[in-house]
MARKOL-759532 format. One record per atom (N, C-alpha, C): residue in three letters; chain; x negated, y, z; atom name; residue number from 1. Coordinates in nm, 2 decimals, decimal comma. Each point is the difference from the previous one (the first is absolute). Layout:
BEGIN
koltor	guro	u	v	w	vexza	miti
ala	A	X	Y	Z	CA	NUM
...
***
This chain:
BEGIN
koltor	guro	u	v	w	vexza	miti
met	A	-11,09	10,18	20,82	N	1
met	A	0,00	-0,13	0,00	CA	1
met	A	0,17	0,00	-0,03	C	1
ser	A	0,05	-0,07	-0,12	N	2
ser	A	0,14	-0,04	-0,03	CA	2
ser	A	0,07	-0,08	0,14	C	2
val	A	0,11	0,02	-0,04	N	3
val	A	0,13	-0,05	0,08	CA	3
val	A	0,06	-0,11	-0,05	C	3
pro	A	-0,02	-0,12	0,08	N	4
pro	A	0,06	-0,12	-0,08	CA	4
pro	A	0,17	0,02	-0,04	C	4
leu	A	0,02	-0,04	-0,11	N	5
leu	A	0,16	0,05	-0,04	CA	5
leu	A	0,09	-0,17	0,06	C	5
phe	A	0,13	0,04	-0,05	N	6
phe	A	0,06	-0,09	0,05	CA	6
phe	A	0,08	-0,05	-0,17	C	6
val	A	-0,07	-0,15	0,01	N	7
val	A	0,04	-0,07	-0,14	CA	7
val	A	0,11	-0,13	0,02	C	7
pro	A	0,08	0,03	-0,12	N	8
pro	A	0,13	-0,09	0,02	CA	8
pro	A	-0,03	-0,11	-0,03	C	8
thr	A	0,04	-0,19	0,05	N	9
thr	A	-0,09	-0,07	-0,04	CA	9
thr	A	0,16	-0,05	0,00	C	9
arg	A	-0,03	-0,18	-0,08	N	10
arg	A	0,08	-0,11	0,01	CA	10
arg	A	-0,04	-0,09	0,01	C	10
val	A	0,08	-0,12	0,06	N	11
val	A	-0,05	-0,16	-0,02	CA	11
val	A	0,00	-0,07	-0,11	C	11
ala	A	-0,15	-0,04	-0,01	N	12
ala	A	-0,01	-0,07	-0,16	CA	12
ala	A	-0,02	-0,15	0,05	C	12
gly	A	0,05	-0,08	-0,05	N	13
gly	A	-0,02	-0,14	0,01	CA	13
gly	A	0,03	-0,04	0,18	C	13
ala	A	-0,14	-0,05	0,04	N	14
ala	A	0,01	-0,02	0,16	CA	14
ala	A	0,01	0,11	0,11	C	14
ala	A	0,10	-0,03	0,09	N	15
ala	A	0,06	0,11	0,07	CA	15
ala	A	-0,10	0,10	0,08	C	15
asp	A	-0,13	-0,03	0,03	N	16
asp	A	-0,12	0,07	0,01	CA	16
asp	A	-0,06	0,08	-0,12	C	16
val	A	0,04	-0,03	-0,10	N	17
val	A	-0,08	0,08	-0,10	CA	17
val	A	0,08	0,11	-0,07	C	17
ala	A	-0,07	0,16	0,01	N	18
ala	A	0,05	0,11	-0,04	CA	18
ala	A	-0,05	0,03	-0,10	C	18
ala	A	0,12	0,10	-0,10	N	19
ala	A	-0,01	0,02	-0,11	CA	19
ala	A	-0,03	0,15	-0,02	C	19
leu	A	-0,04	0,07	-0,06	N	20
leu	A	0,01	0,16	-0,01	CA	20
leu	A	0,15	-0,02	-0,06	C	20
gln	A	0,05	0,12	-0,01	N	21
gln	A	0,12	0,00	-0,07	CA	21
gln	A	-0,05	0,14	-0,08	C	21
phe	A	0,05	-0,05	-0,14	N	22
phe	A	-0,03	0,09	-0,11	CA	22
phe	A	0,16	0,12	-0,03	C	22
gly	A	-0,07	0,10	-0,07	N	23
gly	A	0,13	0,03	-0,07	CA	23
gly	A	-0,02	0,07	-0,13	C	23
arg	A	0,10	0,01	-0,10	N	24
arg	A	-0,01	0,10	-0,10	CA	24
arg	A	0,04	0,12	0,00	C	24
arg	A	-0,06	0,08	-0,09	N	25
arg	A	0,04	0,16	-0,03	CA	25
arg	A	0,16	-0,01	-0,11	C	25
pro	A	0,05	0,09	-0,04	N	26
pro	A	0,10	0,03	-0,07	CA	26
pro	A	-0,06	-0,04	-0,11	C	26
asp	A	-0,14	0,01	-0,07	N	27
asp	A	-0,07	-0,02	-0,12	CA	27
asp	A	-0,04	-0,16	-0,01	C	27
gly	A	0,05	-0,09	0,12	N	28
gly	A	-0,05	-0,10	-0,04	CA	28
gly	A	-0,14	-0,05	0,13	C	28
val	A	-0,08	0,10	-0,06	N	29
val	A	-0,11	-0,03	0,11	CA	29
val	A	0,00	-0,04	0,12	C	29
arg	A	-0,08	-0,12	0,00	N	30
arg	A	0,01	-0,05	0,13	CA	30
arg	A	-0,08	0,06	0,14	C	30
val	A	0,02	0,03	0,08	N	31
val	A	-0,09	0,08	0,12	CA	31
val	A	-0,02	-0,09	0,10	C	31
gly	A	-0,04	0,04	0,13	N	32
gly	A	-0,05	-0,05	0,12	CA	32
gly	A	0,10	0,08	0,10	C	32
ile	A	0,03	-0,02	0,09	N	33
ile	A	0,11	0,07	0,12	CA	33
ile	A	-0,05	-0,01	0,08	C	33
ala	A	-0,01	0,19	0,08	N	34
ala	A	-0,06	-0,01	0,12	CA	34
ala	A	0,07	0,11	0,07	C	34
phe	A	0,00	0,02	0,14	N	35
phe	A	0,07	0,08	0,06	CA	35
phe	A	-0,09	0,04	0,11	C	35
ser	A	-0,01	0,14	0,06	N	36
ser	A	-0,06	0,10	0,08	CA	36
ser	A	0,02	-0,05	0,12	C	36
ser	A	0,14	-0,03	0,03	N	37
ser	A	0,05	-0,02	0,13	CA	37
ser	A	0,08	-0,10	0,03	C	37
met	A	0,03	-0,06	0,10	N	38
met	A	0,09	-0,12	0,01	CA	38
met	A	0,16	0,07	-0,04	C	38
glu	A	0,04	0,09	0,07	N	39
glu	A	0,12	0,08	-0,05	CA	39
glu	A	0,03	0,00	-0,16	C	39
leu	A	-0,08	0,04	-0,07	N	40
leu	A	0,01	0,03	-0,11	CA	40
leu	A	0,01	-0,16	-0,08	C	40
leu	A	-0,06	-0,11	0,03	N	41
leu	A	0,01	-0,12	-0,04	CA	41
leu	A	0,14	-0,08	0,03	C	41
arg	A	0,06	0,03	0,12	N	42
arg	A	0,10	-0,05	0,01	CA	42
arg	A	0,14	0,10	-0,05	C	42
ala	A	-0,04	0,11	-0,02	N	43
ala	A	0,11	0,09	-0,06	CA	43
ala	A	-0,01	-0,09	-0,15	C	43
ala	A	-0,09	-0,01	-0,06	N	44
ala	A	0,04	-0,01	-0,18	CA	44
ala	A	0,01	-0,15	-0,03	C	44
thr	A	-0,06	-0,13	0,12	N	45
thr	A	0,05	-0,14	0,00	CA	45
thr	A	0,07	-0,05	0,08	C	45
gly	A	0,03	0,07	0,14	N	46
gly	A	0,11	-0,06	0,08	CA	46
gly	A	-0,07	-0,05	0,12	C	46
pro	A	0,04	-0,04	0,09	N	47
pro	A	-0,07	-0,03	0,16	CA	47
pro	A	-0,04	-0,16	0,01	C	47
arg	A	0,01	-0,08	-0,13	N	48
arg	A	-0,02	-0,12	0,01	CA	48
arg	A	-0,12	-0,04	-0,09	C	48
gln	A	-0,04	0,13	-0,06	N	49
gln	A	-0,17	-0,05	-0,11	CA	49
gln	A	-0,08	-0,02	0,08	C	49
glu	A	-0,07	-0,10	-0,03	N	50
glu	A	-0,14	0,02	0,07	CA	50
glu	A	-0,10	0,05	-0,06	C	50
trp	A	-0,14	-0,01	0,06	N	51
trp	A	-0,05	0,11	-0,04	CA	51
trp	A	-0,15	-0,04	0,05	C	51
ile	A	-0,11	0,06	-0,08	N	52
ile	A	-0,15	-0,02	0,06	CA	52
ile	A	-0,03	0,11	0,03	C	52
arg	A	-0,13	0,03	0,08	N	53
arg	A	-0,06	0,20	-0,01	CA	53
arg	A	-0,12	-0,07	-0,06	C	53
met	A	-0,03	0,08	-0,08	N	54
met	A	-0,15	0,02	-0,04	CA	54
met	A	-0,04	0,13	-0,09	C	54
his	A	-0,15	0,01	-0,03	N	55
his	A	-0,03	0,13	-0,04	CA	55
his	A	0,01	-0,01	-0,16	C	55
glu	A	0,03	0,12	-0,03	N	56
glu	A	0,06	0,04	-0,17	CA	56
glu	A	-0,17	-0,10	-0,06	C	56
ser	A	-0,11	-0,01	0,00	N	57
ser	A	-0,10	-0,04	-0,06	CA	57
ser	A	0,01	-0,17	0,02	C	57
val	A	0,04	-0,06	0,10	N	58
val	A	0,05	-0,18	0,00	CA	58
val	A	0,10	0,01	-0,09	C	58
leu	A	0,12	0,11	0,01	N	59
leu	A	0,08	-0,03	-0,13	CA	59
leu	A	-0,03	0,01	-0,13	C	59
arg	A	-0,09	0,08	0,01	N	60
arg	A	-0,03	0,02	-0,18	CA	60
arg	A	-0,06	-0,16	-0,03	C	60
glu	A	-0,08	-0,05	0,11	N	61
glu	A	-0,10	-0,13	-0,07	CA	61
glu	A	0,11	-0,09	-0,02	C	61
leu	A	0,11	-0,01	0,11	N	62
leu	A	0,11	-0,10	-0,02	CA	62
leu	A	0,11	0,01	-0,13	C	62
leu	A	0,03	0,14	-0,04	N	63
leu	A	0,07	0,04	-0,10	CA	63
leu	A	-0,08	-0,06	-0,14	C	63
ala	A	-0,12	0,01	0,00	N	64
ala	A	-0,06	0,02	-0,16	CA	64
ala	A	-0,02	-0,15	-0,06	C	64
pro	A	0,00	-0,09	0,07	N	65
pro	A	0,00	-0,13	-0,11	CA	65
pro	A	0,14	-0,02	-0,08	C	65
ser	A	0,11	0,09	0,06	N	66
ser	A	0,11	-0,04	-0,03	CA	66
ser	A	0,00	0,12	-0,12	C	66
gly	A	-0,11	0,07	-0,01	N	67
gly	A	-0,01	0,11	-0,11	CA	67
gly	A	0,10	0,13	0,03	C	67
ile	A	0,02	-0,02	0,14	N	68
ile	A	0,07	0,19	0,09	CA	68
ile	A	-0,09	0,06	0,03	C	68
ser	A	-0,03	0,13	-0,06	N	69
ser	A	-0,10	0,07	0,08	CA	69
ser	A	0,10	0,13	0,01	C	69
ile	A	0,16	-0,01	0,03	N	70
ile	A	0,03	0,14	0,09	CA	70
ile	A	0,08	-0,07	0,10	C	70
ile	A	-0,03	0,12	0,09	N	71
ile	A	0,11	-0,06	0,10	CA	71
ile	A	0,10	0,13	0,02	C	71
gln	A	0,12	-0,04	0,03	N	72
gln	A	0,10	0,08	0,01	CA	72
gln	A	0,04	0,03	0,18	C	72
leu	A	-0,06	0,13	0,05	N	73
leu	A	0,01	0,03	0,16	CA	73
leu	A	0,16	0,08	0,00	C	73
asp	A	0,04	-0,09	0,12	N	74
asp	A	0,12	0,06	0,07	CA	74
asp	A	0,12	0,00	-0,13	C	74
pro	A	0,03	-0,13	-0,06	N	75
pro	A	0,09	0,02	-0,06	CA	75
pro	A	0,15	0,03	0,04	C	75
val	A	0,09	0,03	-0,01	N	76
val	A	0,13	0,01	0,04	CA	76
val	A	0,13	-0,10	0,00	C	76
leu	A	-0,07	-0,08	-0,09	N	77
leu	A	0,10	-0,15	0,01	CA	77
leu	A	-0,05	-0,06	-0,10	C	77
val	A	0,00	-0,15	0,09	N	78
val	A	-0,10	-0,14	-0,04	CA	78
val	A	0,11	-0,07	0,00	C	78
gly	A	0,01	-0,05	-0,14	N	79
gly	A	0,12	-0,13	-0,02	CA	79
gly	A	-0,04	-0,14	-0,07	C	79
pro	A	0,08	-0,07	-0,01	N	80
pro	A	-0,05	-0,14	-0,07	CA	80
pro	A	-0,02	0,07	-0,17	C	80
asp	A	-0,12	-0,08	-0,06	N	81
asp	A	0,05	0,05	-0,15	CA	81
asp	A	0,08	-0,05	-0,05	C	81
val	A	0,09	0,11	-0,07	N	82
val	A	0,10	-0,08	-0,08	CA	82
val	A	-0,02	-0,04	-0,14	C	82
gly	A	-0,11	0,01	-0,05	N	83
gly	A	-0,05	-0,02	-0,13	CA	83
gly	A	0,08	0,09	-0,12	C	83
thr	A	0,00	-0,10	-0,11	N	84
thr	A	0,10	0,08	-0,10	CA	84
thr	A	0,13	-0,05	0,01	C	84
pro	A	0,09	0,10	-0,03	N	85
pro	A	0,14	-0,02	0,02	CA	85
pro	A	0,00	-0,12	-0,15	C	85
ala	A	0,13	-0,08	0,01	N	86
ala	A	0,03	-0,13	-0,11	CA	86
ala	A	0,03	0,10	-0,12	C	86
pro	A	0,05	-0,03	-0,10	N	87
pro	A	0,05	0,08	-0,12	CA	87
pro	A	0,16	-0,06	0,06	C	87
ala	A	0,09	0,09	-0,04	N	88
ala	A	0,15	-0,01	0,01	CA	88
ala	A	0,01	-0,13	-0,09	C	88
pro	A	0,08	-0,09	0,03	N	89
pro	A	0,09	-0,09	-0,08	CA	89
pro	A	0,05	0,03	-0,11	C	89
ala	A	-0,01	-0,08	-0,12	N	90
ala	A	0,03	0,04	-0,12	CA	90
ala	A	0,18	0,06	0,00	C	90
val	A	0,09	0,02	-0,05	N	91
val	A	0,14	0,00	0,00	CA	91
val	A	0,03	-0,05	-0,17	C	91
arg	A	0,05	-0,10	0,01	N	92
arg	A	0,05	-0,06	-0,16	CA	92
arg	A	0,08	0,10	-0,07	C	92
asp	A	0,04	0,00	-0,06	N	93
asp	A	0,08	0,09	-0,10	CA	93
asp	A	0,14	-0,07	0,00	C	93
ser	A	0,01	-0,14	0,03	N	94
ser	A	0,14	-0,03	0,01	CA	94
ser	A	0,05	0,00	0,15	C	94
val	A	-0,06	0,00	0,08	N	95
val	A	0,01	0,07	0,14	CA	95
val	A	0,02	0,11	-0,02	C	95
leu	A	-0,01	0,12	-0,04	N	96
leu	A	0,04	0,12	-0,06	CA	96
leu	A	0,11	0,03	-0,08	C	96
ala	A	0,03	-0,08	-0,08	N	97
ala	A	0,12	0,01	-0,08	CA	97
ala	A	0,13	-0,04	0,07	C	97
gly	A	-0,01	-0,08	0,10	N	98
gly	A	0,14	-0,01	0,09	CA	98
gly	A	0,06	0,12	0,07	C	98
his	A	-0,10	0,08	0,02	N	99
his	A	0,00	0,13	0,12	CA	99
his	A	0,05	0,09	-0,07	C	99
gly	A	0,12	0,06	0,02	N	100
gly	A	0,01	0,16	-0,06	CA	100
gly	A	0,02	0,02	-0,16	C	100
gly	A	-0,04	-0,11	-0,06	N	101
gly	A	0,00	0,06	-0,11	CA	101
gly	A	0,14	-0,06	-0,16	C	101
arg	A	0,09	-0,04	0,08	N	102
arg	A	0,10	0,00	-0,03	CA	102
arg	A	0,13	0,09	-0,05	C	102
***
């Protein structure tokens, strides 16, 4: 018999609605997140992270409609999605000409 996992959640919409927290691997693939113990969840997410316990099979069923088939078990750090960094602003030639070019 499988042991229930600790799955991080977040409040979605109404205060009494919990949503699963997803993650991304370095290659950009979305993953479900789960922990094998409360201690590992707290170490990776901090003391205020909300969570729910569920079996892996239930977690997979809930992730499937979002197209997620991978569960990252016991990640060492879970943080906000930082997205793609914005490109650096263009520097105009006229600005550069006034610095050190004399």
